[in-house]
N, C-alpha and C positions, 0 to 999 in steps of 0.2 A: 861838202857844205862847210865842214869844220875849218877854222882858221886860227892862227896864232894871235890871241888877243894881247893887246899891250896893257900897260899900267902896272901898278905894284900889287903885291899880294894883299887880298882883303884884310882889313883890320880885323883882330880877335873879336869873335862873338861874345856878347855879354852873357854872363852865366845867370841863372834864376836868382832872383832878389832875395828869397827867403831861404833859410836852412832847411825847412821841410821840403821846398821844391828840389833843392840841391840833394838832399839825402834821398829823395824819390827817384831822381835821375840816376844817382849812383847805384840803387838797387835795380832800377831798369836796365842799366848797363850790364850788369850780372846775368839778368834774364836773357838780354839780347845775345850775349856771349854764348849761352847754351843752345841757341837755335842753330840747326846744321846748315841752313840756307842763308845766302847773303841778305842782311837785313839792316835797315839805316833808319834814323830818326832825323827829319828835316824841319826847318821852319818854313815860313811862306816865301821865303827867297830861294829856297833849296840849299842854304847852309846847312852842313852836316853837323848835327848836335851830338849824335852817337852813331857808330857803325862796329860791327862786330867782325871776328876774326874771318869768318867766311866772305864777307864783303871785301876785306883787305885782300884775301887770297884771290878773288876774282880779278882784281885790278893790279896784282902784284908786279907785272911786266909792263905797266905803264910808265912811260918816261916822265922826267921832271917837267913842270910847267909853272910859270909865275903866278897864275890866277885860276887855273882850272883843273886842280887835282880832285879826283873823285871823292876823297874823304874830306875835302874842304867845301866844294859846292857842286853838288851833282848836276844842276842844271848847266853850269859853265862848263862842267867837264864834257857833257853830251853835245854841247854846241861849239865849243871852242878848242877842245884837246885834240891835236893832230892823231893821237893814238886812239881815240874813242872807237873808230870804226874796226879797230882789230879785236876789240872785245864785243861791241854791240853789233850783232848782225843786222843786215838790211838798214844800215845806220840812218840814212836820210829818211826813209819812208816809215820805219817802225819806231825810231827813237827821236830824231830831230823834229820831225813835224808835229807829233804829239807833245813834245816838251815846249815847242814854240806855242802850240795852242794853249797850254796850261800857263806859259808865261803871260800871254796876252790876256787871260781871264785874271791873273794875279795883278797885272798892271791896272786893269779896271777896278779892281778892289782897293789896290795899295798904290794908287798912281804917284804919290809924293814920296814914297819910300826912296832913300838915296840908294840902297843896294840895287833895287830893280831898274832905277834911272841909270845906274852904271853898266848894267847889262844890257839896256836898250842902247846906250851909246856904243858899247862894242858891237852889237849887232850891226848899227848903222856904218861902223867903219868898214864892213865888208859889202861890196855891192851886190854879190850873189846872195848872201843871207838877208840883207835888206830888201831885196826883191822878193825872196822867199816870204819873209815876214809881212810885208805890205800888200803883196799881190797874189802870191801863190797860196798862202795860208788861209786867207778867207775863202778861196774857191774850195780848197781841200776840206775845211770845217763844213761848208755847205754840202759837200758831197757825202761825207761820213757821217754827219749829224753830231749831235751833243756829245755822243761817245768819245769825240776826239779829245776832250779834255778830261776824260775819267781814265785813271790809270788802273783802278780796281778791276781785276778780272782779265785784263789784257794779256795776250800771250805774244812774247816777242823773242826773237832769235838771239842767241849768245854765242861767243866763242871762248870757252872756258880753258884757262891755261892747264889745268889738270887734265890729262890725257883719258882719264876715266869718264870724263864728260865730253871734252872736246867740243865739237859743233852740236849745239843743242838748243832748247827753248827754256824760257822761264815764263811762269804765270805771276803776275804783280798782284800781291795781295796787300791791300791797304787796310790796317787794322790798327785804329787809334783809341786807346782807353781814354776815359773822361779826363783823367788827370793830366795826361799828355796834351789833350785837346785844349784844356784850359790855360796851358803855358804857350799855346799857339804852335804846337808841333804836330807832325804827322808821321807815322811809322810805315814803311814799306818793306815788303819782303819779297825777294826774287826765288820763287819756288822752283828749283831746278827740276825739269822734266827728263826722263830716261826716253829720249826719242828713238833710240836703237831697239829697246824693248817694244815700244809702241809700233815701230816699223815691223818688227817680228810678228807681233799679234796681227798687224794688217795683212801681211803677206799670207798667214794662216787663214784669215777669214776669206781672203780673196780666192783661195785654193778650194774653199769648202762651199763658197757662195754659188749660188745657181743663176745669179744674174749680174749684169755689168754694173758697176758703180761709175756712173758718168762724171757726176759733180761731187766733190769731197764736201761735207759739212763744214761750215764756216763757224769758227769759235768766237 
């Protein structure tokens, strides 16, 4: 579903107006850097305000792109970067559709925002993505319910460049303190899950179980 979006690199994002807000973000960046999992702070356009080293490591093998680098705008990266599927497992169903649903919700709230309008124009340039947005997305949202636009708690597959992780999963945790929220920002952390350890526990459970487990529990 991803395609090479045209246009120039987005304009630099404005910094908070007050020295107090700038100092808060500087200290919050230090806190973010201490988190071992990929973590980022975004605004309502998904412009990345802060990102830690673990986030940069996750996307270190992503090639250059004029408008859709993961540390510039994460929504654009998911939708438009040709390398997105190399990192984001089950790219269309687990990442593109949820992000399109979130984008549609953001457009409802901030319809006149120039940044969101630019993303909408880029979606319209690709017939497949435009059809997914206008036709496929409403059907998908009806099928999965309001959770489609909620990232917090979602478990999604990843391909980590570090072989210690490899093909794994992450649980998205949205945790936004009041001061960030007042600035219009949201923090998301991709909590990496050791799926190999979980698979080992699952095999042990199956060997010791006295019944068949027909349907796995849905997260």
